[in-house]
C-alpha positions in Angstrom: 90.8 -14.9 62.4 89.1 -18.2 61.6 85.8 -16.7 62.6 86.2 -13.9 60.1 87.1 -16.2 57.3 84.1 -18.4 58.1 81.8 -15.4 57.8 83.3 -14.3 54.6 82.9 -17.8 53.2 79.2 -17.9 54.1 78.6 -14.5 52.5 80.3 -15.7 49.3 78.1 -18.8 49.2 74.9 -16.7 49.7 76.0 -14.3 47.0 76.5 -17.1 44.6 73.2 -18.7 45.4 71.5 -15.3 44.8 73.2 -14.9 41.5 72.2 -18.4 40.4 68.5 -17.7 41.3 68.6 -14.4 39.4 69.9 -16.2 36.3 67.3 -18.9 36.6 64.5 -16.3 36.9 65.4 -14.2 33.9 66.7 -17.1 31.8 63.9 -19.7 32.2 60.8 -18.4 33.9 60.4 -15.2 31.8 60.9 -17.1 28.6 58.0 -19.3 29.3 55.6 -16.4 30.2 53.2 -15.9 27.2 53.3 -12.4 25.7 49.8 -11.0 24.8 49.7 -8.8 21.7 46.8 -6.4 21.3 46.5 -7.0 17.5 46.7 -10.7 17.9 44.0 -10.7 20.6 41.7 -8.6 18.4 42.2 -10.9 15.4 41.5 -14.0 17.5 38.3 -12.5 18.9 37.0 -11.7 15.4 37.6 -15.1 13.9 36.0 -17.0 16.8 32.4 -15.9 16.0 29.5 -18.3 16.6 28.9 -20.6 13.6 26.1 -19.6 11.2 26.7 -15.9 11.3 28.0 -14.0 8.4 30.1 -10.9 8.6 28.5 -8.2 6.4 31.2 -6.3 4.6 29.0 -4.3 2.2 26.3 -1.6 2.7 22.8 -1.8 1.1 24.0 0.6 -1.6 26.8 -1.7 -2.6 24.4 -4.6 -3.3 23.6 -4.7 -7.1 19.9 -4.4 -7.8 18.0 -7.2 -9.5 16.2 -5.2 -12.1 13.6 -7.0 -14.2 11.8 -5.5 -17.1 8.0 -6.2 -17.6 6.3 -5.9 -20.9 2.6 -4.9 -20.2 1.8 -5.5 -23.8 2.2 -9.2 -23.2 -0.9 -9.2 -21.0 -4.1 -10.4 -22.8 -6.6 -7.6 -23.6 -9.5 -7.6 -21.1 -12.8 -8.3 -22.7 -15.8 -6.4 -21.3 -18.2 -8.9 -19.8 -21.4 -9.2 -17.8 -19.6 -8.7 -14.4 -18.1 -5.4 -15.7 -21.5 -4.3 -16.9 -23.0 -5.0 -13.5 -20.3 -3.0 -11.7 -20.6 -0.1 -14.1 -24.4 0.0 -13.8 -24.4 0.1 -9.9 -21.7 2.8 -9.8 -23.5 4.9 -12.4 -26.9 4.5 -10.6 -25.5 5.6 -7.3 -23.7 8.7 -8.8 -26.7 9.6 -11.0 -29.1 9.4 -8.1 -27.0 11.3 -5.5 -27.1 15.1 -5.8 -27.8 18.2 -3.9 -28.3 21.9 -4.3 -25.2 22.4 -2.1 -23.0 20.8 -4.8 -24.9 22.5 -7.6 -25.9 19.1 -9.0 -22.3 18.6 -10.3 -22.8 14.8 -10.3 -24.5 15.1 -13.7 -21.6 16.8 -15.4 -19.2 14.4 -13.8 -21.0 11.4 -15.4 -21.1 12.7 -18.9 -18.0 10.8 -19.9 -20.1 7.6 -19.4 -23.1 8.8 -21.5 -24.1 8.9 -25.1 -24.7 12.3 -26.7 -28.5 12.0 -26.3 -28.3 11.3 -22.6 -25.8 14.2 -22.1 -28.4 16.5 -23.6 -31.1 15.2 -21.3 -29.1 15.6 -18.1 -28.1 19.1 -19.0 -31.8 20.0 -19.3 -32.8 18.0 -16.2 -30.1 19.6 -14.0 -31.3 23.0 -15.1 -34.9 22.2 -14.2 -33.7 21.1 -10.8 -31.9 24.3 -10.2 -35.0 26.4 -11.2 -37.3 24.3 -9.1 -35.2 24.5 -6.0 -34.1 28.1 -6.3 -34.6 30.0 -3.1 -34.8 26.8 -0.9 -32.3 26.4 2.0 -31.2 22.9 1.1 -32.3 19.9 -1.1 -30.5 16.7 -1.7 -31.0 13.0 -2.3 -28.6 10.1 -1.7 -28.7 6.7 -3.5 -27.2 3.4 -2.7 -27.2 0.5 -5.2 -28.5 -2.8 -3.6 -29.1 -5.2 -6.3 -28.5 -5.4 -10.1 -30.1 -7.6 -12.7 -28.9 -7.9 -16.3 -31.8 -8.3 -18.6 -29.8 -8.5 -21.8 -26.2 -8.3 -22.9 -25.3 -8.5 -26.6 -21.6 -7.8 -27.0 -21.6 -8.3 -30.8 -24.7 -6.1 -31.4 -23.4 -3.5 -28.8 -26.6 -3.3 -26.6 -27.4 -4.2 -23.0 -30.2 -3.6 -20.6 -29.9 -3.5 -16.8 -32.2 -2.9 -13.8 -30.7 -1.7 -10.6 -32.5 -1.7 -7.3 -31.5 1.2 -5.0 -32.2 2.6 -1.6 -32.7 6.4 -1.6 -33.1 9.1 1.0 -34.5 12.6 0.2 -33.5 15.5 2.3 -35.2 18.9 2.2 -33.8 20.6 5.2 -30.7 18.8 6.6 -28.2 16.4 5.1 -29.2 12.7 5.3 -32.7 13.6 6.5 -35.9 11.9 5.5 -36.9 8.3 5.4 -35.3 5.7 3.1 -37.2 4.2 0.2 -36.6 1.7 -2.5 -36.6 2.7 -6.2 -35.5 0.9 -9.4 -33.7 2.5 -12.3 -33.6 1.0 -15.8 -30.4 1.6 -17.8 -29.9 0.9 -21.5 -26.3 0.7 -22.8 -24.8 1.1 -26.2 -21.3 0.1 -27.4 -19.9 3.0 -29.4 -16.4 2.8 -30.8 -15.6 -0.2 -28.5 -16.8 1.7 -25.4 -19.9 0.9 -23.4 -22.0 4.0 -22.6 -25.3 4.6 -20.9 -27.9 5.7 -23.5 -31.1 6.0 -21.4 -31.9 6.0 -17.6 -35.4 5.8 -16.3 -36.4 5.9 -12.6 -39.4 3.9 -11.7 -42.3 5.5 -9.8 -41.9 5.3 -6.0 
């Protein structure tokens, strides 16, 4: 009888200890365990970016454009000078001296906007003479490259200028770029008409 009471007493004590441990577990230990919230974690990660980096919240289309107006009329008017005359003379000489039967001597008509009326009439006649002289031939052409230019006179007020251009030319009678190169000068006289410089005469020197 005493033995049974003793066993029952021990069981009651063990049950009490177990109840106390359960209370301690749920009452104290679970309260101290941190609860991780997904939203809080994401916000923390976003705010802890490395220093110096900026979070872009706009697209390129949202950025206002910095539009600036430019008045071209405020630029000073360019005055034609000797350097302009040299460039014009070299370009004109190369184009005037480069033609072929294959292109039907179209270079002469292309240059008429840079010529006076008298020179336009001359190149019209000259190109017709070239067509007649080379009619029936397989190919004829000549290429010209400007090498050096010398301004002999330039009178902006009087509207007259004279230039000599040294060129290297190559005459081809059968194939393109055939023949041996040779040097030849061309003398150009300019006139200023209605504020525009035009070529009035062009003379090739003898070879």
